[in-house]
VOLOKOL-421580 format. One record per residue: x, y, z of N, C-alpha, C in turn. Coordinates in steps of 0.1 Angstrom, whole numbers, padded with zeros to 4 digits, always signed. Last residue first. Layout:
# VOLOKOL-421580
XYZXYZXYZ
...
END
This chain:
# VOLOKOL-421580
+0038+0004-0095+0049+0003-0107+0062+0005-0103
+0012+0016-0084+0028+0000-0075+0036-0004-0086
+0003+0030-0098+0004+0036-0087+0019+0024-0080
-0003+0012-0121+0009+0022-0122+0013+0027-0108
-0022-0003-0107-0011-0011-0111-0002+0001-0118
-0041+0017-0100-0036+0004-0095-0020+0000-0096
-0051+0022-0131-0042+0035-0117-0037+0021-0111
-0061-0003-0138-0046+0002-0143-0041+0011-0134
-0083-0006-0118-0069-0018-0119-0062-0012-0125
-0097+0013-0127-0090+0014-0113-0079+0004-0112
-0108+0004-0153-0097+0020-0150-0090+0017-0138
-0124-0017-0144-0107-0019-0156-0097-0006-0152
-0141-0009-0130-0136-0021-0124-0120-0017-0130
-0154+0007-0146-0147+0014-0137-0136+0004-0131
-0151+0001-0182-0154-0003-0168-0149+0004-0157
-0146+0004-0208-0147+0015-0198-0152+0013-0187
-0151-0019-0227-0135-0014-0222-0137+0000-0214
-0171-0037-0218-0160-0044-0222-0149-0034-0219
-0191-0019-0212-0190-0025-0205-0178-0033-0208
-0194-0003-0236-0187+0007-0223-0185-0007-0215
-0200-0021-0257-0187-0011-0258-0184-0008-0244
-0227-0024-0250-0218-0036-0247-0202-0028-0248
-0238+0000-0251-0238-0003-0240-0227-0016-0238
-0237+0001-0282-0230+0008-0276-0228+0005-0259
-0250-0021-0288-0236-0024-0293-0228-0011-0282
-0276-0013-0284-0274-0024-0275-0258-0026-0277
-0275+0015-0298-0280+0014-0282-0276+0000-0275
-0277+0004-0322-0265+0009-0317-0266+0014-0301
-0299-0017-0324-0287-0020-0324-0278-0009-0320
-0322+0004-0321-0319-0004-0309-0304-0012-0312
-0322+0020-0343-0316+0024-0329-0313+0015-0318
-0324+0004-0362-0310+0009-0360-0308+0014-0349
-0349-0001-0356-0342-0016-0358-0325-0008-0355
-0364+0023-0363-0361+0014-0346-0353+0006-0348
-0357+0052-0377-0354+0038-0378-0354+0031-0367
-0365+0079-0370-0372+0067-0378-0372+0056-0383
-0344+0089-0355-0356+0088-0346-0368+0082-0357
-0324+0083-0368-0324+0075-0357-0337+0077-0351
-0328+0102-0390-0328+0088-0392-0326+0078-0375
-0327+0125-0374-0338+0120-0387-0338+0108-0388
-0298+0128-0369-0307+0125-0362-0321+0119-0366
-0286+0124-0395-0288+0115-0385-0294+0115-0375
-0299+0150-0406-0301+0137-0414-0296+0124-0403
-0284+0170-0388-0300+0168-0389-0305+0158-0394
-0255+0160-0392-0264+0161-0379-0276+0159-0383
-0257+0173-0418-0253+0156-0419-0257+0154-0402
-0262+0199-0414-0268+0193-0425-0270+0178-0422
-0237+0208-0401-0250+0207-0397-0261+0198-0404
-0206+0198-0397-0217+0197-0407-0229+0196-0403
-0182+0196-0383-0184+0208-0387-0197+0209-0398
-0175+0163-0392-0168+0175-0384-0175+0190-0393
-0197+0137-0404-0183+0147-0405-0184+0157-0395
-0208+0112-0379-0211+0121-0389-0198+0134-0390
-0224+0084-0370-0213+0091-0367-0211+0102-0382
-0244+0071-0343-0246+0075-0358-0231+0087-0361
-0230+0040-0329-0234+0054-0327-0236+0056-0339
-0221+0019-0334-0227+0018-0321-0230+0032-0320
-0228+0011-0360-0228-0001-0353-0231+0004-0337
-0233+0035-0376-0241+0024-0375-0238+0013-0367
-0200+0039-0372-0213+0047-0377-0220+0032-0381
-0181+0036-0342-0184+0033-0355-0199+0031-0361
-0154+0040-0317-0166+0047-0322-0170+0042-0340
-0129+0040-0308-0141+0031-0304-0150+0033-0312
-0111+0061-0309-0103+0050-0310-0117+0039-0313
-0126+0084-0315-0117+0081-0324-0115+0066-0323
-0136+0088-0286-0144+0080-0299-0139+0078-0315
-0117+0102-0277-0118+0083-0271-0124+0077-0285
-0115+0128-0302-0107+0120-0283-0107+0105-0285
-0142+0125-0323-0128+0130-0313-0121+0124-0303
-0162+0126-0346-0152+0115-0341-0140+0124-0332
-0195+0133-0338-0184+0138-0348-0172+0126-0337
-0229+0115-0329-0214+0121-0328-0207+0121-0339
-0255+0108-0317-0249+0112-0329-0237+0122-0327
-0271+0080-0303-0261+0086-0303-0259+0092-0316
-0295+0065-0277-0288+0065-0294-0282+0078-0297
-0289+0057-0247-0293+0067-0253-0288+0066-0264
-0277+0043-0226-0285+0034-0236-0293+0047-0243
-0260+0048-0211-0275+0055-0203-0284+0044-0214
-0231+0042-0221-0240+0038-0206-0253+0040-0205
-0236+0061-0238-0236+0050-0244-0242+0042-0233
-0236+0083-0225-0244+0085-0229-0247+0070-0236
-0210+0081-0214-0217+0083-0204-0235+0079-0212
-0190+0081-0235-0194+0068-0227-0205+0066-0220
-0193+0109-0243-0194+0097-0251-0200+0084-0245
-0186+0122-0221-0201+0124-0226-0206+0109-0236
-0160+0124-0218-0168+0112-0209-0179+0114-0214
-0135+0128-0241-0150+0130-0242-0158+0121-0232
-0107+0134-0240-0115+0122-0242-0128+0121-0242
-0099+0157-0258-0089+0147-0253-0097+0135-0251
-0108+0170-0287-0114+0165-0274-0103+0153-0271
-0093+0177-0309-0096+0188-0295-0102+0179-0283
-0090+0157-0328-0081+0161-0317-0080+0168-0307
-0110+0162-0348-0108+0143-0342-0094+0146-0327
-0130+0188-0343-0118+0178-0350-0115+0167-0342
-0154+0198-0330-0148+0203-0344-0138+0193-0348
-0180+0179-0316-0165+0183-0312-0161+0188-0328
-0211+0170-0306-0202+0174-0320-0187+0181-0319
-0234+0150-0298-0220+0156-0293-0211+0157-0309
-0266+0140-0285-0259+0149-0298-0245+0155-0292
-0292+0116-0279-0281+0123-0276-0270+0130-0288
-0326+0114-0283-0312+0112-0288-0305+0120-0283
-0347+0118-0262-0348+0109-0272-0337+0105-0279
-0334+0121-0226-0332+0125-0240-0336+0109-0250
-0338+0119-0202-0345+0129-0205-0348+0126-0220
-0318+0102-0193-0330+0093-0194-0341+0100-0202
-0298+0121-0185-0297+0114-0197-0310+0107-0207
-0307+0128-0162-0309+0136-0173-0308+0128-0186
-0303+0106-0146-0315+0108-0147-0317+0119-0160
-0279+0108-0147-0281+0096-0149-0293+0097-0152
-0269+0131-0134-0267+0133-0150-0271+0118-0155
-0275+0155-0113-0281+0138-0115-0279+0137-0130
-0266+0177-0115-0258+0169-0109-0260+0153-0110
-0264+0201-0138-0269+0191-0131-0265+0181-0124
-0262+0235-0149-0257+0224-0143-0266+0212-0137
-0275+0254-0167-0263+0257-0162-0255+0245-0158
-0294+0246-0191-0292+0242-0178-0278+0245-0171
-0321+0259-0213-0302+0258-0211-0306+0257-0194
-0343+0247-0238-0341+0255-0223-0324+0248-0223
-0367+0251-0266-0353+0248-0258-0349+0254-0247
-0389+0259-0274-0385+0250-0282-0371+0245-0276
-0400+0287-0270-0405+0277-0263-0398+0261-0268
-0386+0305-0289-0381+0303-0275-0385+0291-0266
-0376+0290-0318-0387+0297-0313-0383+0295-0299
-0342+0297-0332-0351+0286-0328-0361+0296-0322
-0325+0316-0341-0329+0305-0351-0339+0298-0345
-0321+0338-0323-0322+0339-0337-0327+0327-0347
-0315+0324-0300-0323+0332-0300-0330+0336-0315
-0297+0307-0306-0309+0299-0299-0319+0310-0303
-0276+0324-0309-0280+0316-0326-0290+0310-0317
-0271+0340-0288-0272+0345-0302-0280+0335-0308
-0261+0321-0273-0276+0321-0268-0282+0333-0280
-0240+0315-0285-0249+0302-0284-0260+0308-0282
-0223+0338-0277-0228+0332-0291-0239+0324-0294
-0224+0330-0249-0230+0346-0258-0236+0343-0272
-0207+0313-0246-0219+0312-0243-0227+0322-0246
-0180+0307-0249-0188+0309-0260-0207+0309-0261
-0173+0305-0226-0162+0312-0231-0175+0318-0245
-0197+0290-0204-0183+0287-0212-0179+0301-0219
-0227+0269-0199-0215+0280-0194-0204+0279-0202
-0248+0247-0195-0248+0257-0205-0240+0268-0196
-0252+0218-0190-0235+0228-0187-0236+0237-0195
-0271+0210-0214-0270+0210-0201-0252+0214-0204
-0299+0219-0238-0286+0224-0237-0284+0226-0221
-0325+0206-0257-0318+0206-0237-0304+0209-0240
-0351+0208-0277-0336+0211-0274-0331+0213-0260
-0375+0194-0289-0372+0201-0277-0358+0200-0276
-0409+0191-0310-0395+0188-0308-0386+0199-0298
-0431+0201-0323-0428+0195-0309-0415+0195-0306
-0422+0195-0353-0426+0209-0347-0431+0209-0331
-0407+0178-0365-0411+0177-0362-0415+0190-0348
-0395+0192-0391-0407+0178-0395-0411+0176-0384
-0391+0217-0382-0396+0218-0397-0405+0202-0399
-0368+0207-0364-0383+0215-0365-0393+0215-0374
-0349+0199-0378-0356+0190-0375-0372+0198-0371
-0336+0227-0383-0342+0217-0394-0350+0207-0388
-0329+0230-0362-0338+0240-0366-0345+0235-0377
-0309+0212-0354-0325+0214-0347-0331+0222-0354
-0290+0221-0373-0295+0211-0374-0309+0213-0367
-0285+0245-0361-0291+0248-0371-0294+0234-0377
-0273+0235-0337-0283+0246-0332-0292+0245-0348
-0250+0222-0341-0263+0213-0339-0274+0224-0337
-0233+0237-0345-0234+0232-0355-0246+0220-0356
-0225+0249-0321-0231+0260-0334-0234+0253-0345
-0213+0227-0307-0228+0232-0304-0233+0239-0313
-0185+0225-0307-0194+0224-0318-0208+0226-0320
-0166+0230-0287-0174+0215-0288-0185+0216-0296
-0148+0247-0296-0146+0235-0305-0157+0224-0301
-0161+0273-0281-0164+0269-0297-0161+0254-0297
-0183+0263-0251-0171+0269-0258-0168+0265-0276
-0200+0255-0232-0201+0263-0245-0189+0272-0248
-0201+0221-0223-0197+0234-0217-0194+0240-0230
-0225+0196-0226-0213+0201-0229-0208+0219-0228
-0248+0177-0232-0246+0182-0221-0230+0185-0228
-0282+0177-0251-0266+0182-0253-0258+0185-0239
-0308+0159-0267-0297+0163-0257-0284+0167-0261
-0339+0163-0278-0326+0163-0287-0316+0166-0272
-0369+0147-0280-0360+0155-0267-0345+0153-0274
-0398+0150-0300-0387+0143-0293-0373+0152-0287
-0419+0163-0276-0407+0152-0279-0409+0155-0293
-0427+0179-0244-0421+0184-0256-0415+0169-0263
-0436+0187-0221-0436+0172-0224-0434+0170-0240
-0436+0208-0208-0443+0208-0219-0443+0191-0223
-0415+0208-0188-0426+0206-0184-0436+0205-0193
-0385+0196-0186-0393+0195-0198-0409+0193-0195
-0376+0198-0166-0367+0206-0176-0375+0206-0191
-0391+0189-0145-0382+0201-0144-0379+0208-0153
-0400+0163-0155-0409+0174-0152-0402+0188-0151
-0376+0154-0159-0384+0154-0169-0393+0164-0164
-0367+0149-0134-0359+0155-0140-0367+0161-0154
-0387+0131-0122-0388+0147-0118-0377+0154-0126
-0384+0111-0135-0395+0116-0138-0395+0128-0134
-0356+0104-0126-0355+0107-0139-0370+0113-0143
-0365+0095-0100-0358+0109-0101-0358+0113-0114
-0381+0074-0102-0383+0088-0099-0382+0101-0099
-0360+0057-0115-0370+0060-0124-0379+0075-0119
-0327+0059-0111-0339+0057-0102-0349+0063-0113
-0309+0034-0134-0312+0048-0128-0325+0047-0116
-0291+0018-0139-0300+0016-0129-0303+0030-0124
-0274+0028-0156-0280+0018-0163-0291+0017-0149
-0255+0044-0145-0263+0050-0154-0273+0041-0160
-0241+0033-0124-0251+0045-0123-0257+0050-0132
-0231+0011-0137-0243+0007-0130-0248+0018-0126
-0207+0023-0145-0217+0015-0155-0234+0015-0147
-0186+0041-0136-0196+0037-0129-0209+0034-0137
-0159+0042-0161-0174+0050-0154-0182+0041-0147
-0127+0053-0169-0138+0044-0166-0150+0053-0158
-0105+0067-0191-0115+0070-0180-0126+0058-0181
-0076+0049-0206-0087+0057-0207-0097+0057-0194
-0046+0051-0201-0053+0046-0190-0066+0057-0197
-0013+0043-0214-0025+0047-0216-0035+0043-0210
+0016+0061-0201+0007+0050-0199-0005+0054-0204
+0048+0073-0211+0033+0071-0212+0026+0058-0207
+0077+0066-0209+0066+0076-0200+0050+0076-0201
+0079+0054-0234+0083+0046-0220+0077+0054-0209
+0076+0073-0254+0066+0063-0250+0070+0052-0237
+0088+0104-0242+0092+0092-0248+0080+0080-0248
+0077+0135-0258+0076+0128-0252+0080+0112-0247
+0074+0155-0282+0082+0147-0280+0084+0138-0267
+0051+0167-0288+0056+0173-0277+0069+0163-0275
+0043+0153-0314+0043+0171-0310+0049+0174-0297
+0043+0127-0309+0049+0133-0322+0053+0147-0321
+0037+0121-0281+0047+0116-0286+0050+0124-0302
+0015+0135-0278+0025+0138-0269+0034+0128-0270
-0002+0126-0298-0001+0141-0296+0013+0142-0290
-0008+0100-0290+0000+0106-0304+0005+0118-0303
-0020+0103-0267-0009+0094-0262+0000+0099-0277
-0047+0114-0276-0035+0124-0266-0023+0118-0264
-0056+0090-0290-0053+0107-0297-0043+0118-0286
-0061+0075-0273-0048+0073-0280-0047+0086-0291
-0066+0089-0240-0069+0084-0250-0056+0084-0264
-0051+0097-0218-0066+0092-0217-0073+0087-0230
-0020+0092-0205-0031+0095-0219-0041+0088-0217
-0002+0099-0179-0015+0093-0181-0018+0096-0195
+0033+0101-0178+0022+0108-0178+0009+0099-0185
+0054+0099-0149+0050+0093-0156+0040+0103-0164
+0076+0116-0139+0081+0105-0142+0072+0094-0149
+0077+0153-0146+0068+0138-0139+0075+0129-0147
+0090+0174-0159+0089+0172-0142+0087+0159-0137
+0084+0173-0185+0098+0173-0182+0100+0171-0166
+0059+0178-0187+0060+0166-0196+0076+0165-0188
+0057+0206-0178+0050+0198-0169+0054+0180-0174
+0072+0217-0197+0075+0219-0185+0069+0209-0176
+0052+0215-0220+0063+0209-0219+0071+0208-0206
+0028+0229-0209+0026+0216-0210+0043+0206-0208
+0043+0255-0210+0040+0246-0200+0034+0232-0196
+0040+0258-0237+0056+0259-0231+0053+0250-0217
+0018+0261-0243+0023+0249-0249+0034+0247-0240
+0005+0286-0236+0005+0275-0227+0012+0262-0230
+0007+0301-0257+0014+0304-0244+0016+0293-0236
-0013+0293-0273-0001+0290-0275+0009+0292-0264
-0044+0284-0274-0038+0294-0262-0025+0291-0263
-0056+0274-0294-0063+0287-0290-0057+0291-0276
-0040+0254-0307-0056+0260-0313-0057+0275-0307
-0029+0246-0288-0020+0248-0303-0027+0253-0309
-0042+0241-0266-0030+0253-0264-0023+0255-0279
-0053+0216-0274-0065+0229-0271-0052+0244-0270
-0049+0194-0275-0041+0199-0286-0048+0215-0282
-0063+0178-0249-0053+0176-0263-0043+0187-0265
-0063+0175-0214-0067+0183-0223-0057+0176-0239
-0054+0159-0189-0069+0164-0195-0072+0169-0206
-0034+0140-0185-0033+0150-0194-0044+0149-0198
-0020+0133-0152-0032+0127-0164-0034+0142-0171
+0009+0128-0136+0003+0138-0142-0010+0131-0152
+0030+0117-0113+0020+0114-0123+0014+0121-0125
+0057+0106-0099+0051+0118-0101+0047+0118-0114
+0076+0087-0076+0069+0087-0087+0060+0099-0088
+0091+0098-0058+0097+0089-0065+0088+0090-0079
+0103+0131-0050+0091+0120-0048+0094+0111-0060
+0120+0152-0047+0127+0141-0049+0116+0128-0045
+0115+0179-0041+0114+0167-0027+0120+0153-0032
+0114+0186-0068+0126+0194-0057+0128+0182-0045
+0094+0172-0074+0108+0174-0081+0118+0176-0075
+0074+0185-0058+0076+0170-0059+0088+0165-0064
+0078+0212-0066+0081+0208-0052+0083+0191-0052
+0068+0210-0091+0083+0215-0087+0081+0210-0077
+0041+0200-0092+0052+0191-0097+0070+0196-0093
+0023+0217-0082+0027+0206-0073+0041+0199-0078
+0018+0236-0101+0023+0242-0088+0024+0231-0081
+0015+0224-0125+0020+0232-0123+0025+0235-0111
-0007+0208-0116+0003+0200-0122+0014+0210-0121
-0028+0224-0106-0024+0215-0100-0009+0207-0105
-0032+0241-0137-0023+0246-0121-0019+0234-0111
-0039+0220-0150-0027+0225-0151-0025+0231-0139
-0049+0183-0137-0053+0197-0144-0041+0206-0147
-0040+0164-0116-0051+0168-0126-0051+0182-0128
-0010+0143-0103-0016+0156-0103-0030+0158-0116
+0005+0127-0077-0006+0119-0090-0013+0133-0091
+0026+0112-0061+0022+0123-0064+0014+0120-0078
+0038+0089-0039+0034+0088-0052+0025+0103-0054
+0046+0084-0015+0053+0078-0028+0049+0082-0035
+0051+0114+0009+0044+0105-0001+0051+0095-0013
+0050+0120+0039+0061+0108+0030+0051+0104+0023
+0048+0156+0049+0043+0142+0043+0052+0135+0039
+0062+0179+0046+0059+0172+0061+0048+0161+0059
+0067+0183+0022+0075+0183+0027+0072+0180+0043
+0037+0187+0013+0044+0176+0006+0056+0173+0016
+0032+0213+0026+0027+0199+0027+0033+0188+0020
+0048+0230+0012+0048+0226+0024+0045+0213+0031
+0047+0231-0013+0056+0223-0010+0059+0222+0006
+0018+0239-0011+0018+0229-0015+0035+0222-0011
+0030+0264-0004+0019+0261+0005+0020+0246+0003
+0046+0277-0024+0047+0274-0014+0042+0268-0002
+0025+0276-0047+0034+0268-0048+0039+0265-0035
+0010+0296-0035+0002+0282-0042+0009+0273-0040
+0023+0320-0038+0017+0316-0022+0014+0300-0027
+0027+0319-0067+0038+0317-0053+0037+0311-0045
-0001+0322-0074+0003+0313-0079+0017+0309-0070
-0019+0342-0073-0016+0338-0060-0009+0328-0059
-0020+0358-0096-0013+0362-0084-0011+0356-0072
-0035+0343-0112-0020+0339-0115-0014+0347-0101
-0065+0332-0089-0056+0334-0100-0045+0334-0098
-0071+0321-0063-0083+0328-0072-0079+0333-0085
-0067+0298-0040-0060+0301-0053-0076+0309-0058
-0060+0279-0014-0066+0287-0018-0063+0293-0028
-0059+0245-0006-0049+0259-0008-0056+0266-0016
-0065+0221+0017-0072+0231+0008-0061+0242+0003
-0061+0185+0019-0057+0199+0026-0064+0210+0015
-0074+0157+0037-0072+0163+0026-0065+0182+0032
-0081+0125+0049-0072+0134+0045-0069+0145+0037
-0114+0112+0049-0101+0110+0039-0093+0123+0041
-0138+0107+0056-0126+0111+0065-0112+0106+0057
-0161+0114+0040-0153+0097+0040-0139+0096+0051
-0165+0140+0050-0174+0132+0050-0172+0114+0052
-0142+0150+0033-0144+0151+0049-0154+0140+0052
-0148+0145+0010-0137+0140+0018-0137+0140+0031
-0171+0163+0008-0171+0144+0000-0163+0141+0010
-0161+0185+0011-0171+0179+0016-0173+0166+0016
-0144+0188-0011-0140+0189+0003-0149+0183+0011
-0165+0186-0035-0151+0177-0033-0146+0173-0017
-0176+0210-0031-0183+0197-0029-0172+0186-0029
-0154+0233-0014-0160+0227-0024-0171+0216-0020
-0145+0249+0006-0156+0246+0007-0162+0240-0003
-0123+0272-0014-0124+0263-0003-0140+0262-0002
-0106+0275-0050-0117+0280-0037-0121+0271-0027
-0074+0258-0056-0089+0269-0059-0097+0268-0048
-0067+0228-0047-0058+0239-0050-0073+0251-0057
-0061+0203-0024-0073+0211-0032-0070+0225-0034
-0049+0169-0023-0046+0183-0021-0058+0192-0030
-0055+0144-0004-0058+0152-0018-0052+0163-0008
-0043+0113+0000-0047+0124+0008-0048+0131-0002
-0049+0075+0006-0047+0088-0002-0047+0102+0008
-0033+0042+0005-0037+0056+0015-0038+0068+0006
-0044+0017-0011-0039+0025-0016-0044+0039-0003
-0067-0003-0010-0053-0008-0016-0041+0004-0016
-0089+0006-0003-0084-0007+0006-0072-0010+0001
-0092+0027-0019-0089+0029-0003-0084+0017+0004
-0105+0022-0044-0087+0018-0042-0084+0023-0029
-0129+0031-0047-0126+0018-0054-0114+0011-0045
-0135+0053-0036-0143+0041-0029-0136+0029-0036
-0114+0071-0048-0117+0069-0032-0123+0054-0031
-0124+0069-0074-0114+0067-0073-0108+0063-0056
-0153+0077-0071-0150+0065-0075-0137+0060-0071
-0145+0107-0062-0151+0100-0052-0153+0085-0060
-0131+0112-0088-0124+0112-0075-0131+0105-0066
-0153+0112-0104-0142+0102-0109-0134+0100-0095
-0169+0134-0103-0173+0118-0095-0161+0113-0096
-0160+0163-0093-0158+0152-0106-0160+0140-0099
-0169+0197-0083-0172+0182-0078-0166+0174-0091
-0150+0218-0079-0157+0217-0073-0161+0201-0071
-0117+0227-0090-0127+0215-0092-0135+0216-0080
-0090+0239-0091-0105+0244-0093-0115+0233-0099
-0072+0208-0091-0072+0223-0091-0086+0230-0097
-0056+0186-0073-0064+0187-0080-0066+0203-0082
-0035+0154-0063-0035+0174-0062-0045+0175-0075
-0031+0128-0043-0041+0136-0056-0037+0150-0056
-0006+0111-0031-0013+0124-0028-0021+0127-0042
-0004+0079-0015-0007+0089-0026-0012+0100-0025
+0015+0054-0001+0010+0068+0003+0008+0076-0010
+0005+0019-0007+0016+0031-0009+0007+0044-0005
+0008-0008-0003+0001-0001-0001+0007+0008+0001
END
């Protein structure tokens, strides 16, 4: 059993950490360092589970020196065998102290792909610094591994491919009462069919190509309803403008955040996720969540979908940035019952075979013990 320090930054709730604590606490001793605002959902969860944790207050770059110093102090007074960081600030502010203190295994999970190359070139140098400071990089999809090797020249021996896993039972065995309440809350007019999106509103998620597709769908299905969950981000203004200009006000709703995602997926007749190219999504948790929830899906291939999604086998696959193709795929799903049942059945089978929580935790535990 190793003493493992998990460091995360600017996270309120991420259920994967709860799954890790509950799945590996009998095999590893965990301590968390939470960089960001205090009193988060994750902090309260760790307190309830009696998992040791530290909170390092951080509101912006001006707090960086203090954050690094505080993390250094925490690492120095504890004897950690492994440090595992998630997200940019956590990796930058924890790995330098970990390197100075010679913590033997220094792991970070690369949660982004080529975002910095497209949208924030200054961030590339921080990615390369992170790659140098650590002993191991977890690539969460084949696309991320390829980028690390070909564009950032990380040795393959330093990279471990560990795709995310999910608690499939959470999505398959949802509470029907909660699902009904979610439907009443977000679709009180019981409009149908319901087309679902769960994606942060940023350009590369491609929501701007779904809205015109839904506008076309309304011509054939006047009672259709578009649900946009996780409706916040740097592109929210443009999304709002498109919705107001292209859709009737009663044909859509926006949800800032909904914790009960298992019930939310049950609201959807079709789920749509359309990142703008095959690299920009590092993984795409919603790909496998939607399949686990047995919702028929329309996807563009990006992140983990490149590795495993096949058109008309486990999803409807459409070209990037093509609203007409999105519309036609949604229409096909709604009209072809046999195809709909086939992609749902194969999708859930894929998740069981390749993305179970047990498989993810086994791979992670193996890396901690390496």
